[in-house]
C-alpha positions as CSV (number, residue, x, y, z in Angstrom):
1,M,0.0,0.0,0.0
2,N,1.2,3.4,-0.8
3,Q,1.0,6.5,1.5
4,S,-2.5,7.5,0.2
5,G,-4.0,4.2,1.3
6,T,-5.0,3.0,-2.2
7,L,-4.3,-0.5,-3.4
8,T,-1.9,-0.7,-6.3
9,M,-1.5,-3.4,-8.9
10,A,1.8,-4.4,-7.4
11,D,0.1,-5.0,-4.0
12,A,-2.6,-7.0,-5.6
13,G,-0.1,-9.1,-7.5
14,A,2.0,-9.8,-4.4
15,T,-1.1,-10.8,-2.5
16,L,-2.2,-13.1,-5.3
17,L,1.3,-14.6,-5.5
18,M,1.3,-15.4,-1.8
19,L,-2.1,-16.9,-2.0
20,L,-0.9,-19.2,-4.8
21,V,2.1,-20.2,-2.7
22,V,-0.1,-21.1,0.3
23,L,-2.4,-23.1,-1.9
24,A,0.5,-25.0,-3.5
25,V,1.9,-25.8,0.0
26,I,-1.6,-27.2,1.0
27,V,-1.9,-29.3,-2.1
28,G,1.7,-30.6,-1.6
29,L,1.0,-31.6,2.0
30,A,-2.2,-33.3,1.0
31,A,-0.4,-35.3,-1.6
32,L,2.3,-36.3,0.9
33,V,-0.3,-37.4,3.5
34,R,-2.1,-39.4,0.8
35,K,1.2,-41.1,-0.3
36,M,2.1,-41.9,3.3
37,N,-1.4,-43.5,3.9
38,M,-1.0,-45.7,0.9
39,R,2.0,-47.3,2.6
40,M,0.0,-48.1,5.7
41,P,-1.4,-51.6,5.9
42,G,-5.1,-51.5,4.8
43,R,-7.5,-54.2,3.8
44,N,-4.7,-56.3,2.5
45,G,-2.9,-56.2,5.9
46,P,-2.9,-58.9,8.5
47,V,-5.9,-57.4,10.5
48,T,-9.2,-56.4,8.9
49,V,-12.2,-54.9,10.7
50,L,-15.2,-56.9,9.4
51,S,-18.0,-55.2,11.4
52,S,-18.4,-52.7,14.2
53,V,-21.4,-52.0,16.3
54,S,-21.8,-49.2,18.9
55,I,-23.3,-50.5,22.2
56,G,-22.8,-47.3,24.2
57,P,-21.4,-43.8,24.0
58,K,-17.8,-45.1,24.1
59,E,-18.2,-48.9,23.8
60,R,-18.2,-51.0,20.7
61,L,-18.3,-54.6,19.6
62,V,-15.9,-55.3,16.8
63,I,-15.4,-58.4,14.6
64,V,-11.9,-58.5,13.2
65,A,-10.2,-61.1,11.0
66,V,-6.6,-61.9,11.9
67,G,-5.3,-64.3,9.3
68,D,-7.8,-67.1,9.2
69,Q,-9.3,-66.4,12.6
70,K,-12.3,-64.2,13.3
71,L,-12.4,-62.6,16.7
72,L,-15.2,-60.7,18.6
73,L,-13.6,-57.9,20.6
74,G,-15.1,-55.5,23.2
75,V,-13.6,-52.1,22.8
76,T,-13.8,-49.3,25.3
77,T,-11.8,-46.1,25.8
78,Q,-9.6,-48.0,28.4
79,Q,-9.1,-51.4,27.0
80,I,-9.7,-54.0,24.2
81,Q,-10.8,-57.4,25.4
82,L,-11.2,-60.7,23.5
83,L,-14.8,-61.8,24.1
84,Q,-14.9,-64.9,21.8
85,T,-13.1,-66.6,19.0
86,L,-15.7,-67.1,16.2
87,P,-16.1,-70.3,14.3
88,D,-14.5,-70.7,10.8
89,D,-17.9,-70.8,9.1
90,F,-19.0,-67.5,10.7
91,K,-20.2,-65.1,8.0
92,V,-20.5,-61.3,8.4
93,K,-23.3,-59.6,6.5
94,D,-22.3,-56.6,4.3
95,T,-24.3,-54.0,6.3
96,Q,-22.6,-51.0,4.6
97,Q,-24.0,-51.8,1.2
98,T,-27.6,-52.2,2.6
99,A,-27.2,-49.0,4.7
100,S,-26.0,-47.0,1.7
101,S,-28.9,-48.2,-0.5
102,S,-31.4,-47.4,2.2
103,F,-29.8,-44.0,2.6
104,A,-30.0,-43.4,-1.1
105,E,-33.7,-44.5,-1.0
106,Q,-34.3,-42.0,1.8
107,V,-32.7,-39.2,-0.1
108,L,-34.7,-40.0,-3.2
109,S,-38.0,-40.1,-1.3
110,A,-37.1,-36.8,0.4
111,L,-36.4,-35.2,-3.0
112,K,-39.7,-36.5,-4.3
113,R,-41.5,-35.2,-1.2
114,D,-40.1,-31.7,-1.6
115,R,-41.3,-31.4,-5.2
């Protein structure tokens, strides 16, 4: 800014340049985080969460697969405890697919209702 308090083109250009630098840093950091998360063991790792159900504000029942075993775990904020080793023929329903389809149906019905 000059002495009269008006914004010059040089000031606007410097501000725009700094904004672009900040945005480039944000995009670069996001790419770095994404690359680091790719290296973490995911679904192909030795432990996979098959299902999780909340039974209280901070308590959950979780079914995990560790190798060929399926385990039922009780998870709280203080501890994780093995409740039961599940049989080999135990199947877990795909609840996420049915929940997403019912959510989609709810959205469509809400849109139809608003018309």
